[in-house]
N, C-alpha and C positions, 0 to 999 in steps of 0.2 A: 396532550398526545405525544408519545415518544417518537423522536425523529428516526428516520430511516438510517440504517447502517449500510454504507456503500463501500465495498471492498474491491481491491484490484485483482485482476486475473490476467497474468501474462502468459499462461499456458494452461492446458487441460488439468494438470495436477493442481495448480493454484486455484483454478475455478472450483474443482471438487473440494479443496480445502476451505475455500470461502463459504461454499454452500453448507458443508458439514459443520463448520465452527460458528455459524450464526449470522451470516450476512443476509440482509433483506434484498440487496441488489448487488450486482457486480458490474464493473466497467472493463472493457477490453477493446482491442484494436484488430483490424483486419485490412491488410494491404498497405498502400502507400500514404493513406490519409490520416494515420494515427501518429501521435507524438512519441511513440516508443517502437522504433523499427525492429528492435530485437525481440519484441514481445507481441507477436501477432498470431491470429488464427486465420488459416486459409479458408476458402469458402466452405469446403466440406466440414472442416473443423468447427467453423462458426455455427453452421446449421445444427451439428450435433451438440455443441455447447448450449445453444439456446434451448434445444429440446430437453437436455439434462437439467438445466436451471429451472425451466418452467415445470417440469415434473416434480420438482422439490419446492415449488412456490417462491422462487427467486427471480427477480427481474434482471434483464440484461440491457445495458446501455453501451452502444457502440461509439467509439471515439472517431470523429471525423474532424479533428481539431488542429490540423496543420494550416498554414497560410498558403493556399495553392497559388502557383504561377498561372499565367494564361494557358500554357500548354496543359498543365494538370487540371485546370478547370474544364477543359474540353473532355477529359476522361471521367469527370465526376458523375455525369448522369447515369452511366452504366453502373458505377459503384453504388449509387443511391438506389437504383432499381433492385440490385441484388440485396442491399441491406433491408429493403422493405420486404422482399420475398423470404428472407431468413427468419422473420418473425421477431426481430428485436423489439424492445419496449420503448427505446428512445435513442436519438442521435445526439451526441455531444459535439457542438460546432463552435469554432472560434471566429470565423470570418463572416461578415455580413452578407457577402455574395453567396456563400455556401448556405447560410440560413435561408436566404431568399429562394435559392434553387431547390433546396430540400422541401420547403413549404409548397413549391409549385409541383414537384414530382411526387411527393408523398404527403398530400394534404392532411391525412389522418395521423401522421407520425408525430409523436411527442418530441419536442426539440428542447435541448438544454444548451444555454450559452456557456461556453467553457471559461475557465479561469484565465485562459490566454486572451480573452476579449478585454480584460482589464476593467472590470465593473467596480467602480469605487464610489458611485453616488446613485441616489434614488432615481434621478431623471434618466440616466442611462438604462437602469433596470426596467423602468416603466416603458421606455421606447422599445427595448428588445422584446418585452412582453407584447406590446402592440404589433410588433413585426412577426410574432408567432412563437416566441419562446415561452414554454410553460415554466421553465426553471432557469435561474441564473446561478452559475458557480462563481461566487464572489472572489474578488482579488485577494491574494494572500496577505497583502499589506494593510488590510483594514483593521483598525481597532474595534473592539467589541461595541463601543458606544456608537460608532459609525454604522455598524451592522444593525443595531437597534433602531437607529434613525431611518435607515433604508426600509426596514420592515414597517415602520409607522407610516411611511409615505408611499408605499406600494400596495396594489390591490392584493387581497387575500388569495386570489386565484394564482398569483405568482409564487412559486416555491423558491426558497433560498437554500443553496447548498454551500458548505464551507469545509475546508480541510481541518481535520482534527489530529492527524498523526502522519509522520513520515518526513522524508527529505524535503528541504526547502531550497529555494533558488534566490540568489542575491539580486537578480534582475527583477524587472516589474512583471510579476505573475508569469515568469517563464519566458518572456520575450527577450531573448539574449542573442548577441552576435559574437561574443568572445570566442566560442568554439569555432565558428565559421571563419573568423579572422586568423586564428592561430593554427587550426588544423584542417580547414576546408570541410569540416563536418558540420552541417547546418542543424542547429538545435531546433529550429522551427519546422524541421522535417523529421524529427525523432532521432537525430544522429549525434546528439550532444556528447562531446568527449570529456565534459566536466572539468575544464581548465580552471574553474573557480576553486577547485579542491587542491590545486598545486601550490607549492611554496615558491614565493617570488623574491627576487633581488633587483636592485637598481644598478644600471650601468650608465655612466656619464659619457656623452658622445665623443669627447676628446681623449678619453682614456679607455679605448676598447679592450675588452677582456678583463677589466678590473671591476669586480662585482662588489657592490655595497649592500650589506644585508639591511632589511627593514625589520627591526626587532619588535616583536610583541613579548617574546621570551627567548630562552636559550635555543629554541628550535627554529627560530626565524619568524616569519609572518604568514598568516593565512587570512588576510584582510577581506578577501572575497568569499570566504568559505562560511556557509551557514550551518548553524546547529540544526538538529532534527527537531521537529515539532511534536509535542506530546501534550494533549489537552484532556487526558482521561480524568483528572481530578476536578475539571471545571465543566463537565457536560451539562450540569444544571443551569449554569449561567448562559451557555450557548443556546440551550433550548428556550430559556426565558427570553432571549434576544430575538427569537423567532426563526431560528435556523431549522429548516425542514429535513435536511439530510446531512449526516456526518460522514465525511469522505476520508478514507485511509489512502495515502499515497503508496505506490510500490509495485507498479506493473512489471518492472524489470527485476524484481526480487523473487526469491525462491518461495516454494509452497509453504515451507516451514514458517517463514515470516508472515505470510497471509493467514495461516492457521492461528498462530500465536497471538497476533495483534487483533484479529477479528474476534477470537475467543475472549480476550481481555475486555474489549469494548462492548461485546455482547453482555458479558457479566456485569459491567458497570452500568449499562443501560437498563438491565433487568433490576438492578438495585435502585436506579433512579425511578423506575416505574413503581417500586414498592415504597418510596419515600413519601410520607404524608406531606401535604401542603404546609409550608411554613417551617418544616423540619430541615436541618442541614443535611446535605447530600454527602454520603461517605461511601465511596466505592469499596468493594470487598478488598481486603489486603492482598489476596492472591492476584487480583487484576492489576494492582499497582506493581507487584513484583514481576508479573508476566511480561510487561512491555520492556523490561530490562533483560529478558532472556533471549532476545533476538539481536542480530547484528545491528548496531545503531551508533550514531554519533551522540555527543553530549546533547541532552534534551533541553528545550526551552519552550516558552509559551508564545514564541514568535512575536507578532505585532498586536496580539489581542489586548494586552494591557499597557500600562503607561510607557515603559521603556522597551523597545525591541531588543530581545535577548538573542540576537542572531549570530554574532561573529564568534567563530571557533578559535581556539588557541593551538590547535593541531589539526592535521588532516586525516587522522586515523579513525578507525571504527573501534567500538567496544564489542568484542566477541567472546563472551564468557561461557556460552552454552553451545552445544552442537548436537544435531540429530545423529543417532547411531543406528536406528532401524525404524521402519514403518510397519505397522500392524496390518496383516492381511486377513487374519481370522482369529477367533477366540472360541475354543471348544474343548470339552473334556479335560479341563484343568490346565490347558496350555495355550500360550500365544504362539501363532505362527507369524514370524516377522521376516521382512526382507532387509538384510544388513545394508547400511549406507556407509558406516565407518567401523573400524575395528573396535571390538569391545571384549571384555574379559569377565569370567566368573569371579564373583567377589566384589565387583564394582557396585557402587550405588548409582542408580539411574532414576529417572522420573518419567511417568507416562503423561504426555500432553493429551488431554481428553476433550472432545467437543463439548462446548457450552458448560464447562464446570472446572473446578479447581484441579490442578494437576495432582497425580497420585504418586507418592514416593515408591520406588520399586527397586529393591536390592536384587541383583542378578545372582542367583544361587547356583543354577545349572544351565548349561547350553548344550542342545542337541543339534548336531549338524545333519540336516535331512538328506543332503546329497551323499555324504559318506556313511550315513546311518550309524552314527556313534556319538557318544558324549565327548565334549571337548572343553578345554579351559578357555579357548579363545575363538571368537567369531572373526576369523582373519580375512574373509573374502567378501568384498562388497558385491551386492546384487546376488547373494546366495541366501537361501531360506534356512532359518533356524527355528527351533522350538524352545520356548522358555516356560517354566512352570508359572501359573498364575491362577489364583483362586478368585473368581469374580467374572464379570462381563465387561468386555472392552469392545467398542465398535470398530469395524474396519476403518482404516484411515487415521487412527490414533498414531501418535509418534512417540518413540522412545528416545530420550535425550539424556545427556549427562553434563555436569559442570566441568568445563575444561580446566578451571583453576584447581579444583579438587583432584582431578586426574593427574595434572602435572605435579602437584604437591606430593602425591603418593609415589609417582615415578622417581622423584628426586630425593625422597626420604631414605 
């Protein structure tokens, strides 16, 4: 059985991208109990989001995965009652008290134990299942062999979920106090300032103001900074280990990220479904290329194999592609697009299409719909333009270009 593909939804646009590009389920937050305070759906938005997802056969899991204080716990029953009335498919919880209260208030609700719970052994997984969790989201620090052992020693009615892609945290499954100490922003309430991504120096107490670099290379040191996770080449091994759901990190990221990474993993999973038993799994080449067309840090396989490939040697992102427009409609030999970045006639672009390989697209003509004239440049963000296109493209597709190619042409 092919595992579920679970994608992040930090806003309505990301939710629609996840649905269009192949997610089986999405996870999102609403209010003060989710671990991404900048990526939340208010109550009305959540109800609409659930309706939209269900209309398209996609499940919705609501994050309730902070570690509540006593005062916050007093407000939780109201939140849980609302969650139940919104029609969500499951609650993701990290705290045992929240798990207990959710089971009491919403006895029919499916409960998932969050990665923040720190599940690293089969006994903890079994106990959480006994307490009412249908699924456990395994700690990010687990090697694949440990996951296989957990699967062997837990009941088949317990589902296992694991991260396959996205940003990683150097603390234990996201339980971190660095941000709290340095900035007053509590990571365990969705406010992380990501100080693990900063460059650090040493200062000796008797020599104030004199800084001593910690060298990994000429740029300094990023000893706390983790590489991004990418397991798209190893989905067969993860499935064989008994993982029920493949989770993509990224609720704080843009809809383009959600679309691109979801599309890549959906394409890889479809290839896995077609792979005969005993034959080697080979993801389509375009899926391997696709994960490099979003903003990302250097990739690694995290803790899944022998040596954790976690530490970065710089704090920066790799950003080689950018979205220049989103497709609103396709009819009568034209695309109607909403511009996001400036683009020009004569540029080579690419259409990111749901559930399939991207389509190269040379921009030959641009028609400005507001000015009702042909132009050499789409210069205005959030303005509609028409571009010639022979074929069919669904609404929600994205037009993008390689920034390296663009800059090379500008400098030549």
